[in-house]
N, C-alpha and C positions, 0 to 999 in steps of 0.2 A: 599502390597498396589496396588491400582488400580490407574490406570492414563488415561484420555483422550488422545487419539490419533487423531492429525489433520495432514493431510499430504497436502501440497498445491505445485501445480507445478507452477514455477515462469519462466518468460523469461530471467532473468538476476540475477544470484546468488549474484554476490558482492552486487549490489544495494539493493537487498532483504534482505541479512544478514545486512547490514546497517541498514534498516528499522526495522526489528525484534529487533536487538540489541537496539535500541532506545524505541520501544514499551514494549519490556518485561524488560528493564534495565538490561540485562544480555546477556553475549556472548554464543555462541553455544557450547555445550558439545562435538560434533562431527562437524568436517569442511572437506569435501573432494572436489574435482575438480568440482563434480556436485552436491554437498548435503550437507545439515547443517541440524542440530537437536539440540533442546534446551529441557533438560530435566528440566522443571520448578516445583518447590514445591508448589507455592500459587499463582494460583490454580495448582493442580496437572495434568500437562499437558506434554504429549511427543508431540512437535511441529516440524514437520520435512517439509523441503523445498527441491526440487531438479529441475534440468533443464533437458532438452531433451525429453519433452513430447509433444504428438500432441495437447493435450488441455491446455492451461492456466488457473489455477483457482483450486478449490477444486477438489482433486484427490480421497480421500477417507478418511472416520472416522474409529475410533475405540477404542479400550480399551487394554491397555497393563496390563497383569496380572504377579503376581510372580509365579504361578504354572500352569500346565496343567490341574488341577481340576477346576481351576476358569475357564478356557476357556471352559472345557466340560459342566459345569455348565449352561453358556450362551446358548451354543449349544443345550442342553437338553430343556431348556425354549422354544427357539425359535422353535426347532422341534416338540414340544408338540402343538404349534400352527398353524403347518403347514408351517412355514417359513422355507424353505429349504436353504442349503447352502453346501459348500463344505469344506472337512478338508485337511490340507497339515501338513505333518510330516517333521521336519528337512529341512525347506525351505530355501536355501538361497536366499535373497531378501534384496537389496540395501545391507549395510554392516553388516547384521545381520543374524545368522541363528536361526529359531524360529519356534515354533509348532503353528499352525494358524486354524482358522475357519473363513470363510469368508461367508457372506450373503449380501443381497440387500434390502434395505426398499422400501415401495410401491412408493416413490418418485423417485426410480432409484439410490440412493446412495449407493456406495459400505462400507459395514462396516467389518473391519478386528478385530478379536479377537486374542490376540497372547500373548505367552510367549516366550520370548529371551532366547535361550540357549547359545548364544555366539556371539562375534563379528567376523567378517570375513575380510580379508584385500582388497578384490575386491567388487565392486558393483555385487551383485547378479543377475542371470538372471532373477528373477522373479518366479512366480508361474509355475507350472506344466502346459503344453500344455494339452488341451482338458477338461478342467473344465467344469463341466455340472451343468447347474441351469434350476430348471423347477418351481422356486416359483412365476413368474408373467408373463411368457409368453416369448415369442420370442424377444420382444423389450428388455427386461429386460435381456436376455441372451446376446444379442450383447453389451449391456451397459456394463454388468459386465464383460465380458471377456476383453472389452477394457480398464475397470478400472483396472482390475487385472493384465494387462501386464504393469502397472507401478506401482507395489507394492512398498512399503517400510516401514519398522518399526523402 
């Protein structure tokens, strides 16, 4: 199964959970002190919110896949069109361990393609330091590093 992933940075987790519970007519499947996630089936969405970010609003978009092969297929399609990105294996990010492929679209929005391997008990440190992107120039590189410092799946 493929799920759209949306991650939003919020200023107040409790108020945001109340809002999204009403909007989705569902409780979060994961709730932590700084994070909540809804795994919705209709539409198939992994919707996450978190606090403690520099910027409130859309953090990143992505797709959650059931296998690394599906992540690799997206990476191959993008690479063939010269949309570069970076791969992370066994990344501890938010409360999950995942294999990921990150890229950025021409508007500067970070896209995370990932296959979750396991849950972890603590909020992961995020992606590796020194990720390199050359897809759309230096401004994009800066935006991408800022976006990735706040990853979650």
